C-alpha positions as CSV (number, residue, x, y, z in Angstrom):
1,M,-34.3,-7.4,20.9
2,Q,-37.0,-5.6,18.7
3,A,-36.8,-3.3,19.8
4,L,-33.7,-2.0,19.9
5,N,-33.0,-3.2,16.5
6,L,-36.1,-0.7,16.5
7,K,-34.5,2.1,18.3
8,L,-31.2,1.4,16.0
9,F,-33.0,2.4,12.8
10,R,-34.0,5.6,15.2
11,D,-31.0,6.5,16.0
12,L,-29.6,6.3,12.7
13,W,-32.7,8.2,10.9
14,Q,-31.7,10.3,13.5
15,I,-28.3,11.5,12.2
16,K,-28.4,10.2,9.1
17,G,-26.9,13.1,8.1
18,Q,-23.9,12.0,10.2
19,A,-24.3,8.3,8.6
20,I,-23.9,8.7,5.6
21,A,-20.8,11.3,5.6
22,I,-19.3,8.3,7.5
23,S,-20.5,6.0,4.9
24,L,-18.6,8.3,2.0
25,V,-15.7,7.5,3.8
26,I,-15.6,4.6,4.1
27,A,-16.9,3.5,0.8
28,A,-14.6,6.1,-1.0
29,G,-11.7,3.7,0.9
30,V,-13.0,0.1,0.0
31,S,-13.6,1.7,-4.2
32,L,-10.0,2.5,-3.8
33,F,-8.8,-1.1,-2.4
34,I,-11.4,-2.5,-4.9
35,M,-10.0,-0.6,-7.9
36,Y,-7.0,-0.3,-6.9
37,M,-5.5,-4.3,-6.3
38,S,-8.7,-5.5,-8.5
39,T,-7.2,-3.6,-12.1
40,F,-3.2,-5.5,-10.1
41,E,-4.6,-9.1,-9.5
42,S,-6.2,-8.4,-13.2
43,L,-2.8,-7.4,-15.3
44,Q,-1.0,-9.7,-13.4
45,L,-2.8,-12.9,-14.4
46,T,-2.7,-11.6,-17.5
47,R,0.2,-11.5,-17.5
48,S,1.5,-14.6,-16.2
49,A,-0.7,-15.9,-18.7
50,Y,0.7,-14.4,-21.7
51,Y,4.2,-14.8,-20.5
52,D,4.0,-18.6,-20.2
53,R,2.2,-20.0,-24.0
54,Y,3.9,-16.9,-26.2
55,R,7.5,-17.7,-24.0
56,F,8.8,-15.6,-22.9
57,A,12.2,-15.9,-22.6
58,D,14.2,-15.6,-19.2
59,V,17.8,-14.3,-20.2
60,F,18.6,-12.0,-23.2
61,A,21.7,-10.0,-24.9
62,S,22.9,-8.7,-27.5
63,L,26.7,-8.3,-29.2
64,K,27.7,-7.1,-31.9
65,R,27.8,-10.6,-34.3
66,A,28.9,-14.0,-33.4
67,P,29.2,-17.4,-35.7
68,L,26.0,-19.5,-35.5
69,W,27.4,-22.2,-34.6
70,L,28.2,-20.5,-30.9
71,Q,24.1,-21.1,-30.5
72,Q,24.8,-24.2,-29.4
73,R,27.9,-24.0,-26.9
74,I,25.5,-21.1,-25.6
75,A,22.8,-24.0,-24.6
76,Q,24.6,-25.9,-22.7
77,I,25.5,-23.8,-20.8
78,P,24.5,-25.5,-17.2
79,G,20.9,-24.4,-16.4
80,V,19.5,-23.2,-20.0
81,A,16.1,-25.3,-21.1
82,R,17.0,-23.0,-24.5
83,A,18.6,-21.0,-26.7
84,E,17.3,-19.3,-29.6
85,T,19.9,-16.7,-31.4
86,R,18.3,-13.3,-33.9
87,V,19.1,-11.3,-36.1
88,V,18.1,-7.1,-34.4
89,V,18.9,-4.2,-36.2
90,D,16.6,-1.0,-36.3
91,V,16.6,1.2,-38.9
92,T,15.6,4.4,-40.5
93,L,11.4,4.5,-41.6
94,D,9.9,6.1,-43.6
95,V,6.9,6.7,-42.8
96,E,4.1,8.9,-44.3
97,G,2.9,12.2,-42.7
98,L,6.0,12.3,-40.4
99,S,7.7,15.4,-40.1
100,E,11.4,13.0,-39.4
101,P,12.0,10.0,-40.2
102,A,10.5,7.0,-37.5
103,V,13.0,4.5,-36.2
104,G,12.0,-0.2,-37.1
105,R,13.0,-2.5,-35.2
106,L,13.8,-5.5,-37.5
107,I,13.2,-8.9,-35.9
108,S,14.5,-11.5,-37.8
109,I,11.4,-14.9,-37.2
110,P,11.6,-18.4,-39.1
111,E,10.8,-17.7,-42.7
112,R,7.6,-20.8,-40.9
113,R,5.2,-20.8,-38.3
114,E,6.8,-22.7,-35.7
115,A,7.3,-22.4,-31.7
116,M,9.8,-20.0,-30.4
117,L,11.5,-18.1,-27.8
118,N,9.5,-14.7,-27.5
119,D,7.0,-15.9,-29.7
120,V,4.4,-13.4,-31.8
121,F,0.1,-13.4,-31.4
122,L,-1.3,-12.5,-34.7
123,R,-4.2,-10.5,-34.0
124,R,-4.8,-9.5,-37.7
125,G,-3.9,-10.7,-40.8
126,R,-1.7,-13.6,-41.1
127,Y,2.5,-14.3,-40.7
128,I,5.6,-14.3,-44.0
129,E,5.4,-16.8,-46.1
130,P,8.8,-18.3,-47.5
131,G,10.7,-16.7,-50.4
132,R,9.1,-12.5,-49.7
133,P,11.9,-11.1,-48.3
134,D,9.8,-8.2,-48.3
135,E,7.0,-8.8,-46.7
136,V,6.8,-8.0,-42.3
137,L,5.1,-8.5,-39.6
138,A,4.3,-4.8,-38.1
139,S,3.2,-4.3,-33.9
140,E,-0.6,-3.4,-33.2
141,A,0.4,0.3,-31.7
142,F,2.7,2.0,-34.2
143,A,-0.2,-0.2,-37.1
144,L,-2.3,1.6,-35.1
145,A,-0.7,4.9,-34.2
146,H,-0.5,5.5,-38.1
147,G,-4.2,3.0,-39.4
148,F,-1.6,0.6,-41.5
149,G,-3.6,-3.0,-41.7
150,P,-2.6,-6.4,-43.9
151,G,-1.6,-5.2,-47.1
152,D,-0.3,-2.0,-45.8
153,T,3.5,-1.3,-47.0
154,V,7.0,1.2,-45.6
155,A,9.4,2.8,-46.2
156,A,12.8,1.4,-44.6
157,L,17.0,1.9,-45.1
158,I,17.7,-1.4,-44.8
159,N,22.3,-1.6,-44.9
160,G,22.1,2.3,-48.0
161,R,19.0,0.2,-49.6
162,Y,15.8,2.1,-49.8
163,R,13.4,-0.6,-49.7
164,Q,9.6,-1.2,-49.4
165,L,8.0,-3.5,-46.4
166,E,4.9,-4.9,-47.1
167,I,2.6,-5.6,-43.3
168,V,1.2,-8.7,-43.7
169,G,-0.2,-9.0,-40.7
170,I,0.3,-7.0,-37.2
171,A,1.2,-9.2,-34.2
172,L,2.4,-9.2,-31.0
173,S,4.7,-10.2,-28.5
174,P,5.4,-10.7,-24.6
175,E,8.7,-8.7,-25.1
176,Y,8.1,-5.7,-26.2
177,V,4.3,-4.8,-24.4
178,Y,5.6,-1.8,-23.3
179,S,7.8,-0.4,-26.3
180,I,9.9,2.1,-25.7
181,P,12.8,3.2,-27.8
182,S,16.7,3.3,-27.0
183,G,17.7,6.0,-24.8
184,E,13.2,7.1,-24.4
185,M,11.6,6.9,-20.8
186,I,8.5,7.5,-22.9
187,P,6.7,5.1,-25.2
188,D,6.5,6.5,-28.6
189,D,4.1,4.8,-31.4
190,L,4.3,7.0,-34.0
191,R,7.8,7.1,-34.4
192,F,9.2,3.7,-32.7
193,G,7.6,0.6,-34.1
194,I,8.4,-3.4,-35.0
195,L,9.0,-5.0,-37.5
196,W,9.4,-8.3,-37.6
197,M,11.1,-10.2,-41.1
198,G,12.1,-13.5,-42.0
199,R,15.3,-14.9,-40.5
200,K,16.9,-15.7,-43.8
201,A,16.0,-12.1,-45.5
202,L,17.1,-10.1,-42.5
203,A,19.8,-11.5,-42.8
204,T,21.0,-11.5,-45.9
205,A,20.4,-7.9,-46.1
206,F,22.8,-6.7,-43.5
207,D,25.0,-9.7,-44.4
208,M,24.2,-12.1,-41.1
209,E,24.4,-14.9,-42.8
210,G,25.2,-17.8,-40.7
211,A,25.7,-14.8,-38.6
212,F,23.1,-13.5,-34.9
213,N,23.7,-11.1,-32.2
214,D,20.9,-11.0,-30.2
215,V,20.2,-13.8,-28.3
216,A,17.5,-15.2,-25.7
217,L,17.3,-17.8,-23.1
218,R,15.2,-19.9,-21.5
219,L,16.2,-21.0,-18.3
220,T,15.3,-24.6,-15.8
221,A,13.3,-24.6,-13.1
222,R,16.6,-24.7,-10.6
223,A,19.2,-22.7,-12.6
224,S,21.0,-20.2,-10.9
225,E,20.7,-16.4,-12.9
226,P,23.9,-15.1,-12.3
227,E,26.1,-18.4,-13.6
228,V,24.3,-18.9,-16.3
229,I,24.2,-14.5,-16.4
230,A,28.3,-14.4,-15.9
231,H,28.8,-17.8,-18.5
232,L,26.7,-16.1,-20.9
233,D,29.1,-13.6,-21.1
234,R,32.1,-14.9,-20.6
235,M,30.7,-16.6,-23.8
236,L,30.0,-13.5,-26.0
237,K,32.8,-11.0,-24.6
238,R,34.9,-12.0,-27.2
239,Y,32.1,-11.3,-30.4
240,G,31.1,-8.3,-28.9
241,G,28.5,-8.7,-25.9
242,L,26.9,-5.8,-24.3
243,G,26.2,-7.5,-21.3
244,A,23.1,-10.2,-21.0
245,L,19.7,-8.7,-18.6
246,P,18.0,-11.3,-16.7
247,R,13.7,-11.1,-17.4
248,S,13.3,-8.2,-14.8
249,L,15.8,-6.1,-16.0
250,Q,14.3,-6.1,-19.7
251,I,12.7,-2.8,-20.6
252,S,8.9,-3.8,-21.2
253,N,9.7,-6.4,-18.5
254,W,11.1,-3.6,-16.4
255,Y,8.3,-1.2,-16.5
256,L,5.3,-3.3,-16.3
257,S,6.1,-4.9,-13.0
258,S,6.7,-1.2,-11.3
259,E,3.6,-0.5,-13.2
260,L,2.4,-3.2,-10.9
261,V,4.1,-2.8,-7.4
262,M,2.5,1.7,-8.0
263,L,-1.1,0.0,-8.6
264,Q,-0.6,-3.0,-5.4
265,T,1.5,0.4,-3.3
266,I,-1.3,2.8,-4.1
267,G,-4.1,0.0,-3.4
268,T,-2.5,-0.2,0.5
269,I,-2.1,3.1,1.3
270,I,-4.8,5.1,0.2
271,P,-7.4,3.0,1.1
272,M,-5.7,2.5,4.5
273,L,-5.9,6.5,4.9
274,F,-9.9,6.4,4.3
275,L,-10.3,3.7,7.3
276,A,-8.5,5.5,9.1
277,V,-10.0,8.9,9.0
278,A,-13.8,6.4,9.6
279,V,-12.7,5.3,11.5
280,F,-12.6,8.6,13.6
281,L,-16.0,9.3,12.2
282,L,-17.3,6.3,14.3
283,H,-15.7,7.3,17.0
284,V,-16.7,10.7,17.5
285,S,-20.0,10.4,16.0
286,L,-20.4,6.8,18.8
287,S,-19.0,8.6,21.7
288,R,-21.8,11.9,21.6
289,I,-24.7,9.7,20.6
290,I,-24.0,7.4,24.4
291,T,-22.7,11.2,26.4
292,V,-26.9,12.1,25.0
293,Q,-28.1,8.5,25.5
294,R,-26.7,8.4,29.2
295,E,-30.0,8.2,29.7
296,Q,-31.0,5.3,28.1
297,I,-28.5,3.4,28.9
298,A,-29.3,3.5,32.4
299,A,-33.2,2.6,31.7
300,L,-32.0,-0.4,29.4
301,K,-30.4,-2.0,32.0
302,A,-32.8,-0.9,34.8
303,L,-35.0,-2.5,32.8
304,G,-32.8,-6.3,32.6
305,Y,-30.7,-5.5,28.9
306,S,-27.2,-7.0,29.3
307,N,-24.1,-5.4,29.5
308,L,-24.0,-7.7,26.4
309,E,-26.9,-7.0,24.8
310,V,-26.7,-2.9,24.9
311,G,-22.7,-3.7,23.5
312,S,-24.2,-5.1,21.3
313,H,-26.6,-2.5,20.1
314,Y,-24.1,0.0,19.8
315,L,-21.8,-1.9,17.5
316,Q,-24.8,-3.1,15.2
317,W,-24.4,1.0,15.3
318,S,-22.0,1.4,13.9
319,L,-21.6,-2.5,11.4
320,V,-24.9,-0.7,9.2
321,I,-23.0,2.0,8.5
322,V,-19.9,0.5,7.0
323,L,-21.8,-3.2,5.9
324,C,-24.6,0.0,4.2
325,A,-20.7,2.2,3.3
326,T,-18.2,-1.8,1.9
327,A,-21.7,-3.0,-0.8
328,L,-21.9,1.1,-2.1
329,G,-17.4,0.7,-2.4
330,I,-17.7,-2.4,-4.2
331,A,-19.8,-1.8,-6.9
332,S,-18.4,1.2,-7.7
333,G,-15.0,0.1,-6.9
334,S,-15.7,-2.9,-9.8
335,W,-16.6,-0.3,-11.5
336,F,-14.1,2.8,-12.1
337,G,-11.4,-1.2,-11.9
338,S,-13.0,-1.8,-15.3
339,G,-12.8,1.4,-16.5
340,L,-8.9,1.4,-15.6
341,T,-8.0,-1.8,-16.6
342,A,-10.1,-0.2,-20.2
343,I,-6.9,2.3,-19.7
344,Y,-4.2,0.8,-19.3
345,N,-5.2,-1.6,-23.2
346,N,-4.5,1.6,-23.9
347,Y,-0.7,1.4,-22.7
348,Y,0.3,-2.2,-22.4
349,R,-0.3,-4.6,-25.3
350,F,-1.7,-7.5,-24.8
351,P,-3.5,-10.5,-26.2
352,I,-6.5,-10.2,-24.2
353,L,-7.1,-8.1,-21.2
354,Q,-9.7,-8.3,-19.0
355,Y,-11.1,-6.8,-15.5
356,Q,-12.2,-9.1,-13.1
357,L,-12.3,-8.8,-9.7
358,S,-12.3,-12.0,-7.2
359,F,-14.1,-13.4,-4.4
360,R,-10.5,-12.9,-2.1
361,I,-10.6,-9.0,-3.1
362,V,-14.5,-8.7,-1.7
363,V,-14.0,-11.1,1.4
364,F,-10.3,-8.8,2.4
365,A,-12.2,-6.1,1.9
366,V,-15.0,-6.2,3.3
367,L,-13.2,-8.2,6.9
368,V,-11.3,-4.5,6.3
369,S,-13.8,-2.9,7.0
370,L,-15.6,-4.6,9.6
371,A,-12.6,-4.8,11.4
372,A,-12.2,-0.9,11.3
373,G,-16.1,-0.5,11.7
374,V,-15.2,-2.7,15.2
375,F,-12.2,-1.0,15.8
376,G,-14.1,2.5,15.5
377,A,-17.0,2.0,17.8
378,L,-14.9,-0.1,19.9
379,V,-14.1,2.7,23.1
380,S,-17.4,4.4,22.9
381,V,-19.2,0.1,23.4
382,Q,-17.2,-0.5,26.4
383,R,-18.1,2.9,27.7
384,A,-21.7,2.6,27.4
385,V,-21.3,-0.8,28.4
386,R,-19.1,0.2,31.8
387,L,-21.7,2.8,32.7
388,P,-23.9,1.7,35.9
389,P,-27.8,2.4,35.5
390,A,-27.4,4.9,38.8
391,E,-24.7,6.3,37.3
392,A,-25.9,7.0,34.3
393,M,-28.8,8.2,35.6
394,R,-27.2,11.2,36.6
395,P,-25.5,13.4,33.9
396,E,-22.3,13.6,33.0
397,A,-19.6,14.7,34.9
398,P,-17.5,18.1,33.7
399,A,-13.8,17.5,32.4
400,V,-12.5,19.2,34.6
401,W,-13.7,20.3,37.6
402,N,-13.3,22.7,40.6
403,R,-14.0,24.3,43.5
404,R,-15.5,27.5,41.5
405,C,-16.8,25.4,39.2
């Protein structure tokens, strides 16, 4: 087999231009697959861990106003593991440097830090303190857009009163991984921000003492989501309920889920197109080589090489190209994937979004590219194996023949 190996590398060197071109096509397909699928997996794992650790709610509902005692009845709905009520109000913010007012969404949080649904992650600064009604936490995207940090203030028009709110911390929440103003399609970090304020201070400012206008639910593992939502809607109807939403339709999660679906779809379809082109190129190139080397194939068989050895020789020609291309595709794909993940860090707010390339994705990419290489060479290899030595010594018959030829 050493002689066949020498012939293999000599043949590849003679057609190095074609081999490089085919390798680059395969490498492009593998690179795109690695880039998209590794980014998809990084986002998916990060989202899952973030939602679980910071208790992202399963059901959300807004209403006009309901008494606080209703929270106990909501918690008793079959399938509800935990129910929390809040006060959520959009206010006008007067931010220096903006030609028009910004919108701030004030969300109530406990004055003392405790575990809660849709919990906040403090990126910088500290949590609010009891007895300080003007302290707030600001969303990171809004703070970065305006250069705010702990100790800065932002003016807000709260229930007709002009107040200076002191930012004591920069925070994130699983509820606003992708923060979009109501009625908009894209985020606007300059003109829309989330501000978390003490429950007592916010309720007092909007005459909501002993009341709430927003509720979040965590469901049990066996709960029926449609039944819980229907029950909650009936309960909140008399209080101006606007219709409960499952987690899948919550605006931030919906956009993030749509992005993940798009990544997975693109990462499957586009690489397959490149590999399909590579299969065609491998077939054409190997067919031409076998046509040119008919006499060599006859000589090999006459010298005692079996059909298996001859077929393996030409199959290896394809696999060498594929393996070199796959190695290049994996290296470039991981580099592009880390860059794409860094871009997503600018749009989706996670406490930590780290790029990771799993061994499973690498193995799958190698297997798919090898399958493409085998498939591209299969017809040509069969043709080489089936050539009898005596026939192979003669020139190939023309594809179209008649007596005038």
